[in-house]
C-alpha positions in Angstrom: 0.0 0.0 0.0 1.3 3.5 -0.9 1.8 6.1 1.7 0.5 9.7 1.3 4.2 10.8 0.9 4.7 8.3 -2.0 1.5 9.4 -3.7 2.5 13.1 -3.4 6.0 12.3 -4.8 4.3 10.5 -7.7 2.1 13.5 -8.5 5.1 15.9 -8.2 7.0 13.7 -10.7 4.1 13.7 -13.2 3.7 17.4 -12.9 7.4 17.9 -13.4 7.4 15.7 -16.6 4.3 17.5 -17.9 6.1 20.9 -17.5 9.1 19.5 -19.4 7.0 18.1 -22.2 5.1 21.5 -22.5 8.5 23.3 -22.9 9.7 20.8 -25.5 6.4 21.3 -27.4 6.9 25.1 -27.3 10.5 24.7 -28.6 9.4 22.4 -31.5 6.4 24.6 -32.6 7.9 26.6 -35.5 5.0 29.1 -35.2 6.4 30.4 -32.0 9.7 31.9 -30.9 12.8 29.9 -31.8 14.2 30.1 -28.3 13.3 28.1 -25.3 12.3 29.8 -22.1 13.2 27.7 -19.0 11.9 30.3 -16.5 9.7 28.8 -13.9 11.3 25.4 -14.0 13.4 23.9 -11.2 16.8 22.3 -11.9 15.4 18.8 -12.4 12.7 20.1 -14.8 15.3 22.0 -16.8 17.6 18.9 -17.0 14.7 16.8 -18.2 13.6 19.4 -20.8 17.2 19.7 -22.3 17.6 15.9 -22.3 14.3 15.4 -24.2 15.2 18.1 -26.7 18.7 16.6 -27.2 17.2 13.2 -27.9 14.8 14.6 -30.5 17.5 16.6 -32.2 19.7 13.5 -32.4 16.8 11.7 -34.1 16.6 14.6 -36.6 13.4 16.1 -35.3 13.9 19.9 -35.4 10.3 21.1 -35.2 6.8 20.8 -36.5 4.3 22.8 -38.4 0.5 22.5 -38.8 -1.0 22.0 -42.3 -4.6 22.0 -43.5 -5.0 18.8 -45.5 -8.4 17.5 -46.8 -10.1 20.0 -44.4 -8.2 18.8 -41.3 -5.3 20.3 -39.4 -2.4 17.9 -39.3 0.8 18.3 -37.3 3.9 17.4 -39.5 7.4 17.1 -38.2 9.8 19.0 -40.4 12.0 16.0 -41.1 9.1 14.1 -42.6 7.4 17.0 -44.5 10.0 17.3 -47.2 9.2 14.0 -48.7 5.4 14.0 -48.1 3.8 14.6 -51.5 0.5 15.3 -49.8 2.0 18.6 -48.5 3.1 20.0 -51.9 -0.2 21.9 -52.5 -1.4 22.0 -48.9 -2.2 25.4 -47.3 0.0 26.2 -44.4 -1.9 26.9 -41.2 0.0 29.2 -38.9 2.2 32.2 -38.7 5.1 32.3 -41.0 8.2 33.4 -39.1 11.4 34.5 -40.8 14.0 32.8 -38.7 16.9 34.6 -40.3 16.0 38.1 -39.1 
């Protein structure tokens, strides 16, 4: 049987992971700022966030964009969008941000 302390620790760990996942999503969303804001995260949450981003970057995932295809919004990772012929004439759904400025 779990103690109250163990249950509280489990909820804190889940909350910590959720915060890290949200930051990773903010980083990958190419419609937002290109930088990652780690404010409001504790040291463990910052470490988890950086580790998750590093693993994704090593796998070649650098971000995602949302496209409208057949009337539905679909999230496409940039590494897979280049060879996806369904995206050639699809309308881009989002804010176009010039990353070079």
